[in-house]
Structure formats: structure tokens, C-alpha cells
N, C-alpha and C positions, 0 to 999 in steps of 0.2 A: 689367307691360303697361299701354299706354293703349290705347283702343278702336279708333282709329284705326291702328295697330301689329299689333294681331291681324288686323282684317279686311285689312289688306296683307299681310300673310304669308300668310295662307288664299287670296286672292285665286283663284290655281290651285286650290282645292277648297273653293268658299265653303258647300257645304253641312256641311261640318263644322262652322262656327261653329250653327247649330243645336244641337248639343249642349247651347249656353247655357240652353236650352229644358228642360235635365234637371231643373233646380231652382228652385223657386216665385221665391228671394232673386235668382238672375240673369237671370229675364224679363225685366226693362227694358233690359236689354245684348243681348240677341238683338231685340228691338224696336228696339234703337237701329242694330246690328249690322244688320240686312235696313233701314235707311232711312240706312246713313254718308252718302250723295250728299246729301240734305237738313238735314243737321246741322247745330249750329254750329260753333265751334269748342271752345268749351270741352265741347262735350257729346263729339267727339272725344279730347278730352286727358282724359276722366275715367278713371282710373287700376279697372283690373278686377280682381277678387280673384284675389290667383296660384292657389286652388283652381280657379277656374274657368278661368282662360288655360290650366293643365295639363289638366285634363277635356279641353278641344276641343281642344290639342295632340297627346295623347291620339292621335286617329282621325287625325291627318297620316298622308302616307304620304314626307313633306318627309324626307331622310336629307342632314345634311350633313357635311364631313370638315373633321377637326380636325390638322394637322401645320405643325411649324416654326413657330411659335406665331400661326400662323395658322388664321383657321375661315372654309372655303372649299364656296359652291355647288356643286362640280362637285371628284370626284378627281382631284387634283394627278396622280397616281402616284408619292407620292415615299415611300408608306406608311402613309400617313394613316390616323386613325382615323374610323370613322363613327359619328355621331352620330343618331337623332332627334330632331325638333323638338322634344321635351316637354323631353327632355333639354338641349340648347342650352338651352332657357326656363329650367330649374330652376338652372342653373348658373351661366350668364352674363345672364340676364336679356331680357327680351324687344326692351329699344333696340338689343343685339350683334344678334338672331335676326331683327330686320328689318330692318338693316342690309345683313347677309349676304345676305339675300334680293333687296335693293334695290339694292347692289351687287356682288354676286359672291365678295368678300372683303373678310372686317375681321381688324388684329391683335386679338390679344387681350391684354388690357390685367394 
């Protein structure tokens, strides 16, 4: 997951990005996340360790819905399965998670 994707997914809960400070090796990413508006494209495109992203997303209250081959931001009422953000990240990756947050709906490949 890229830095900008994590910051985007966490935009409604920006405080959870502070969990990057829980490990010394992630500290530079925490600093960059806090200064995202000032960073270069190269810095924003840095791939974060999967373990760091999962750790941050474990604290998220974001729940997405899987039904009929689509991942949705809201329950469609069709008997979908709810998935926490961290589980969506583990299953489908950061780009899918960010796309759902941005567009509200993504077809699962």
C-alpha cells in the first residue's frame, strides 16, 4: 500500500495513522503521513510495509460490504458480508481499499 493510499483511507480517522509510531522502523512513515500535503510525489508513492498498514487499519472502524462480486462502502441490502478495513486490505490490497473509499464501489477481480 502506498503512503497516499493509507492517508486517503484514514481520512475520516486520521488519528489511527499515529499507530505507525508504534514501531521505530515505521517512524519515518508516520512523519511523512503527518506532512502528506508537503511531500513530493515520490514520497507519497512510497510502498509501506504490509505489516505497518495492517497495524494501522486494525484500529479503523471502517466496515465495507462484499456482495455479488462487488465491494461496497455501504450495505446494498442484498445480504452481503461485512468486512473490516484491515481484512479488505489483507484480501485485496491497498489499491482496492482506497478505490472503494474513493468511489463507493469496486468490482472484485
